[in-house]
Each structure stands twice: as structure tokens, then as C-alpha cells.
C-alpha positions as CSV (number, residue, x, y, z in Angstrom):
1,M,27.4,11.7,-35.0
2,R,28.0,15.0,-33.2
3,R,24.4,15.4,-32.3
4,R,24.2,11.9,-30.9
5,A,27.3,12.5,-28.8
6,T,26.0,15.8,-27.5
7,A,22.6,14.1,-26.6
8,S,24.4,11.2,-24.8
9,L,26.5,13.6,-22.7
10,A,23.3,15.6,-21.8
11,L,21.6,12.3,-20.7
12,L,24.6,11.3,-18.7
13,A,24.7,14.6,-16.9
14,A,21.0,14.5,-16.2
15,S,21.2,10.9,-14.8
16,C,23.8,11.8,-12.2
17,G,21.3,14.1,-10.5
18,R,21.8,16.5,-7.7
19,Y,20.3,16.5,-4.2
20,A,19.9,19.3,-1.6
21,D,18.1,20.2,1.6
22,F,15.6,23.1,1.0
23,S,12.2,24.3,1.7
24,L,9.8,26.7,0.0
25,P,9.4,30.3,1.3
26,P,6.8,30.6,4.1
27,P,3.4,31.7,2.9
28,P,2.4,35.3,3.7
29,A,0.2,35.9,6.7
30,D,-3.4,35.5,5.4
31,Q,-6.8,34.6,6.6
32,P,-6.2,30.9,7.7
33,A,-8.4,28.0,6.6
34,R,-8.8,24.6,8.2
35,S,-9.9,22.9,5.0
36,F,-12.0,23.6,1.9
37,R,-15.5,22.7,0.8
38,W,-15.7,21.0,-2.7
39,S,-18.4,21.7,-5.2
40,A,-18.1,20.4,-8.8
41,R,-20.1,21.3,-11.8
42,A,-22.5,18.5,-12.8
43,E,-21.3,18.4,-16.5
44,P,-17.8,18.3,-17.9
45,V,-16.4,21.5,-19.3
46,L,-14.2,19.8,-21.9
47,G,-15.5,16.6,-23.5
48,R,-13.6,13.8,-25.2
49,D,-15.4,13.8,-28.6
50,R,-13.9,10.8,-30.5
51,A,-10.9,10.5,-28.2
52,R,-10.7,7.7,-25.6
53,D,-9.7,10.2,-22.8
54,V,-9.1,13.8,-22.3
55,L,-7.4,14.3,-18.9
56,N,-4.6,16.1,-17.1
57,P,-5.6,19.7,-17.5
58,S,-2.8,22.3,-16.9
59,V,-4.6,25.7,-16.8
60,V,-2.9,29.1,-16.8
61,K,-4.5,32.5,-16.9
62,K,-2.6,35.1,-19.0
63,D,-3.9,38.5,-20.1
64,G,-7.5,37.6,-19.1
65,V,-7.5,34.3,-21.2
66,Y,-7.4,30.8,-19.8
67,Y,-5.0,28.4,-21.5
68,N,-5.6,24.7,-21.0
69,F,-2.7,22.4,-21.9
70,Y,-4.4,19.0,-21.6
71,S,-3.7,15.4,-22.4
72,L,-5.6,13.4,-25.1
73,F,-5.4,9.6,-25.5
74,D,-6.3,8.4,-29.0
75,G,-6.3,4.7,-28.1
76,A,-2.6,4.2,-28.6
77,V,-0.7,7.4,-27.8
78,W,-1.0,10.3,-25.4
79,H,-0.7,13.8,-26.9
80,T,-0.8,17.3,-25.5
81,E,-3.5,19.6,-26.9
82,L,-4.4,23.3,-26.3
83,A,-7.8,24.9,-25.6
84,T,-8.5,28.5,-24.7
85,S,-11.4,30.2,-22.8
86,A,-12.6,33.6,-21.7
87,D,-14.2,32.2,-18.5
88,G,-12.6,28.8,-17.8
89,V,-16.0,27.1,-18.5
90,T,-16.5,27.3,-22.3
91,W,-13.5,26.1,-24.2
92,E,-12.4,26.4,-27.8
93,K,-10.1,23.6,-28.8
94,G,-7.0,24.7,-30.6
95,G,-5.5,21.4,-31.6
96,R,-2.5,19.3,-31.0
97,I,0.8,20.9,-29.8
98,L,3.0,17.9,-28.7
99,S,3.3,14.3,-29.6
100,P,6.0,11.8,-28.7
101,D,9.0,11.5,-31.0
102,A,9.9,7.9,-31.3
103,A,13.4,8.7,-32.7
104,T,14.4,10.3,-29.3
105,W,14.3,9.3,-25.6
106,E,10.5,10.0,-25.7
107,G,9.5,6.7,-27.4
108,R,6.1,6.2,-28.9
109,Y,3.7,6.3,-25.9
110,I,3.4,9.7,-24.3
111,A,4.3,13.4,-24.5
112,A,1.7,14.7,-22.2
113,N,0.5,14.8,-18.5
114,G,2.4,18.1,-18.1
115,A,2.6,21.4,-16.2
116,A,2.6,24.7,-18.0
117,L,3.8,28.2,-16.9
118,W,4.1,31.6,-18.5
119,S,7.7,32.7,-17.7
120,G,7.2,36.4,-18.7
121,H,8.5,36.0,-22.2
122,E,7.6,32.4,-23.2
123,W,5.6,29.4,-22.3
124,V,7.4,26.5,-20.6
125,Y,5.9,23.1,-20.3
126,W,7.3,20.1,-18.3
127,Y,5.8,16.8,-19.6
128,Q,6.0,13.1,-19.1
129,A,7.6,10.9,-21.8
130,G,9.7,7.8,-22.2
131,P,8.7,4.1,-21.9
132,R,5.6,3.3,-19.9
133,E,7.7,1.2,-17.6
134,Q,10.2,4.0,-16.7
135,P,8.9,7.5,-17.6
136,R,10.9,10.7,-17.2
137,I,10.2,14.4,-17.4
138,G,11.0,16.6,-20.4
139,L,10.7,20.3,-21.2
140,A,9.4,22.2,-24.1
141,R,9.3,26.0,-24.8
142,S,7.1,28.2,-27.0
143,A,6.6,31.9,-27.6
144,S,3.1,31.4,-29.0
145,G,1.8,28.4,-27.2
146,R,1.3,26.6,-30.5
147,T,4.8,26.0,-31.9
148,W,7.2,24.3,-29.5
149,R,10.8,23.4,-29.3
150,K,11.8,20.5,-27.0
151,H,14.9,20.2,-24.8
152,P,17.0,17.3,-26.3
153,A,17.1,15.2,-23.1
154,P,15.0,14.6,-20.0
155,V,15.3,17.4,-17.4
156,L,14.4,15.1,-14.5
157,E,15.7,11.6,-14.5
158,T,14.9,8.6,-12.4
159,G,16.9,8.1,-9.1
160,P,19.8,5.7,-8.4
161,R,19.4,2.0,-7.8
162,G,17.3,1.4,-4.7
163,S,15.9,4.9,-4.5
164,W,12.2,5.8,-4.1
165,D,12.0,7.1,-7.7
166,E,14.3,4.5,-9.3
167,R,11.6,3.2,-11.8
168,G,9.9,6.4,-12.9
169,V,9.4,10.1,-12.4
170,A,6.1,11.5,-13.8
171,D,3.1,13.8,-13.1
172,P,5.0,17.1,-12.9
173,Y,3.4,20.2,-11.3
174,V,5.5,23.3,-11.2
175,V,5.1,26.5,-9.1
176,R,7.5,29.4,-9.2
177,T,8.2,31.5,-6.0
178,G,11.2,33.6,-5.2
179,D,14.3,32.6,-7.3
180,F,13.2,29.0,-7.9
181,F,10.9,26.7,-9.8
182,Y,9.6,23.9,-7.6
183,L,8.5,20.7,-9.3
184,Y,6.3,18.3,-7.4
185,Y,6.2,14.9,-9.0
186,L,5.4,11.2,-8.7
187,G,8.2,8.8,-8.1
188,Q,8.0,5.0,-8.5
189,D,10.3,2.5,-6.8
190,R,11.1,-1.1,-7.8
191,A,8.2,-2.4,-5.8
192,R,5.9,-0.1,-8.0
193,R,5.0,2.0,-5.0
194,Q,4.1,5.5,-6.2
195,R,4.7,8.5,-3.8
196,L,5.3,12.2,-4.2
197,G,8.5,14.3,-4.0
198,V,9.8,17.7,-4.9
199,A,12.8,19.2,-6.7
200,R,13.9,22.8,-7.3
201,S,15.6,24.7,-10.1
202,H,16.8,28.2,-11.1
203,D,16.2,27.7,-14.8
204,G,13.7,24.8,-15.2
205,V,16.4,22.5,-16.7
206,R,18.9,21.6,-14.0
207,W,17.1,20.3,-10.9
208,E,18.0,19.5,-7.3
209,K,15.9,16.8,-5.7
210,L,15.0,17.1,-2.1
211,R,17.4,14.9,-0.1
212,T,14.6,13.7,2.2
213,N,12.1,12.8,-0.5
214,P,9.4,11.5,-0.7
215,V,7.3,14.3,0.9
216,L,4.0,12.4,0.9
217,E,3.6,8.7,1.7
218,L,0.9,6.1,0.8
219,G,-2.2,5.8,3.0
220,G,-2.8,2.9,5.3
221,P,-4.9,-0.3,4.6
222,R,-8.3,0.4,3.2
223,E,-7.6,4.1,2.9
224,F,-8.4,5.9,-0.4
225,D,-4.7,6.3,-1.2
226,E,-3.3,3.0,-0.1
227,N,-2.4,1.8,-3.7
228,G,-0.7,4.9,-5.0
229,L,-0.3,8.7,-5.0
230,G,0.1,10.9,-8.1
231,E,-0.9,14.1,-9.9
232,P,-0.1,16.7,-7.2
233,A,-1.3,20.3,-7.5
234,V,0.3,22.8,-5.2
235,W,-0.7,26.4,-4.4
236,Q,-0.3,29.1,-1.7
237,S,-3.3,30.7,0.0
238,H,-5.1,31.1,3.3
239,G,-1.9,31.1,5.3
240,A,-0.4,27.9,4.1
241,W,0.9,25.8,1.2
242,W,-1.8,23.4,0.0
243,M,-1.7,20.3,-2.1
244,L,-4.4,18.4,-3.9
245,Y,-3.3,14.9,-5.0
246,T,-4.8,11.8,-6.6
247,G,-5.1,8.7,-4.4
248,R,-5.7,5.2,-5.8
249,D,-7.4,2.5,-3.8
250,R,-7.1,-1.3,-4.3
251,T,-9.9,-1.3,-6.9
252,E,-8.3,1.5,-8.9
253,H,-11.0,4.0,-8.0
254,R,-9.3,7.5,-7.8
255,R,-10.2,10.4,-5.5
256,L,-8.5,13.6,-4.5
257,G,-6.9,14.2,-1.1
258,L,-5.9,17.4,0.6
259,A,-2.6,18.2,2.4
260,R,-1.3,21.3,4.1
261,S,2.3,22.6,4.8
262,S,4.0,25.6,6.2
263,D,7.2,25.0,4.1
264,G,6.2,23.0,1.1
265,V,8.3,20.0,2.3
266,R,6.6,18.7,5.5
267,W,3.0,17.9,4.7
268,E,0.1,17.0,6.9
269,K,-2.7,15.0,5.2
270,L,-6.1,16.3,6.1
271,P,-9.4,14.3,6.4
272,A,-11.0,15.8,3.3
273,V,-11.4,13.5,0.3
274,Y,-13.0,14.8,-2.8
275,S,-14.8,12.9,-5.5
276,G,-17.5,13.3,-8.1
277,S,-21.1,12.2,-7.8
278,A,-22.2,12.7,-11.5
279,P,-22.2,9.6,-13.6
280,W,-19.4,10.7,-15.9
281,M,-16.9,11.0,-13.0
282,S,-18.4,8.3,-10.7
283,R,-15.2,6.1,-10.6
284,V,-12.3,8.6,-11.1
285,T,-11.6,12.1,-9.9
286,C,-8.0,13.0,-10.6
287,D,-5.4,15.3,-12.3
288,P,-6.1,18.6,-10.5
289,S,-4.9,22.0,-11.8
290,V,-5.5,25.0,-9.6
291,I,-5.8,28.8,-9.9
292,V,-6.5,31.0,-6.9
293,E,-9.1,33.7,-7.7
294,G,-10.2,36.0,-4.9
295,G,-11.0,34.0,-1.8
296,A,-11.8,30.7,-3.6
297,I,-9.8,28.1,-5.5
298,R,-10.8,27.0,-9.0
299,V,-9.9,23.4,-9.8
300,W,-9.9,21.8,-13.2
301,F,-9.7,18.1,-13.0
302,G,-10.1,14.8,-14.8
303,G,-13.0,12.5,-14.3
304,G,-14.0,9.1,-15.6
305,N,-16.6,6.3,-15.2
306,L,-14.3,3.3,-15.5
307,P,-11.7,2.4,-12.9
308,S,-8.2,2.1,-14.4
309,P,-4.7,3.1,-13.3
310,D,-3.8,5.0,-16.5
311,E,-6.2,5.3,-19.5
312,N,-9.5,4.1,-21.1
313,L,-11.6,5.8,-18.4
314,N,-13.9,7.6,-20.7
315,G,-12.0,10.6,-19.3
316,Q,-13.3,14.1,-19.5
317,I,-12.3,17.4,-17.8
318,G,-14.5,19.1,-15.1
319,L,-14.4,22.2,-13.0
320,A,-14.9,22.5,-9.2
321,L,-14.6,25.2,-6.6
322,L,-12.9,25.0,-3.3
323,E,-14.2,27.4,-0.7
324,P,-12.3,27.9,2.6
325,E,-13.6,26.5,5.9
326,P,-12.5,28.9,8.7
């Protein structure tokens, strides 16, 4: 009874939410870029084996090793699994690390589609869970990357009635700069429009949503992102903040768009649209995860050959390079 009461209070506190006006620190002066050229490897770097899909990579480099916290769909449930690599190309699968707990707020469908960071003394992983119709964002921690403890309640709740994220918050991507974590995420309203917003936190648990969300809107008629935005990946390089994001068109084909910002809040969509030409990623290019290495940007991404808004894409994980265009 006491545990239930504590969890209920935590959920109530999270659902109240907090809002603030903020921006990200300006990027340091650097060699500017207008855009980036995209080149993807012809073959996936992480295959699906017997799974229906492997998607949503979250890649972190620590002590010379690449850690990939990726999502696996087994036909009924989305799980988070871990793979490691010395070069980011050849991966050794390490098995399952998170699954949904049906006895909690998570339900039975998903505990995946997350964002991992090394905090200096432990791994932190924000992930999507809850009912498919109204997902929320949770948090798990681990010293080893293999044994995890979950926060008892969602750390990012849906917004109030009539808000842009009333019916779902999902697709977290977290960057840390200065004193704050910044979480970019998908919000869904009652009309099922999916757009992108941002929140900030000192501790990764208590978040303030930007008062002027969303930060990125749907594209116009017949544009590649007219039917929905999701899966943002944000980084700082070449004199700006940059965002790769997934855009969905009316036929549920997915491609990646590029946006640029000086403050992480006001974003300009750029003409670049990236997609795969190989058969395995011919219908879907999505789920970017970014690491800046030298003057180029490495992007791990999901790809599939069947158009679908969520799963059963024959999803696999690929690797691409973004090179700056001066």
C-alpha cells in the first residue's frame, strides 16, 4: 500500500509539469557549414536476425568503445538491447537490457526507443513506454550498462488538455551542455499531429518544457514531412546547433530532414532530405543517432523496405557519414 501511494504521488507531481522560457548556450565559433553531404554504407551494420525489426540506435562512445542501445521488436513487444563495437561498424550483440513491466505504468508494449548518455559515473537512459495510444518517457540507470534500475514513474508526462503534446510524448534524444540536460522529443496532440519540442532538466528527472513548444512544425502539402515529425537527433558543430529528424509522408515513407539553429529553440529547416538507395532501406530512413568525430558526423540510423508508421518494416541499422558543405 505504501509503495502504491508513493508511486501515485510521484505520478501526480510529474503530470502537473513545469514550463519555462529558455534557450541552449550558443555554439562556439567554428568553421561554419551550409549543410552536409550524406553518404551511407550499402549494407546494414546491425541486422535483425530472427527479430521483426531492429531500429532506434542510441550510440555512445566511452573509453574507445561504442555502445549501441537499440530497439528490437519481437512481433509483439519492443525491448532495448545492447551491442558494443571497437569501430562502430562491426557489432557484438550483448543481449536484452530492458523490457516493459506490465505491472507498472509501462504496460506491455514498449520499453525502448530511447536515448543513452554516460553521466561520468553511470549510464542514464530515457526511453518510451506506456500505452501505444498515449506513450510517456521513463528513465533507467546503470553502473555497468547491463543491469538497470528504473525510476518508478514517468519523468516526462503528456501535456494538459488541448496542448500540442496532450496525447503522447515519445522519441527522446538528450544532449548535455552547461548545467542542463536538454531533451528533444515528439509530442502528439488530439488530432494525432506529431511535432517536435524540447525540455530541460538539472538532474534528468524533473523537467521544464519550453513554454513556446513545439520547436519544429509539420511540412506543407506534398512535402516529405507533411504527415508527422519524430526521432530528433541534435548536436553542436560547425558553428551551429543541428538537428536530423524523421519526416513521414502520406504514404508512410520516411526520410531524414536537416534543421539548423543558433540557440537550440528557433530552428530553420534546410532543403536537404536524406534517404537510402539500397534495397534494405528503400522505404524507410529514420531514427538517427549522431557522434561528431573530427570534421565529420557519423550517423547510425534505422532503415526498412516496408512503409509503416511504427513497426514491421524489416528494420535494420545502418551507418552514414555527414560531411560539411562550406
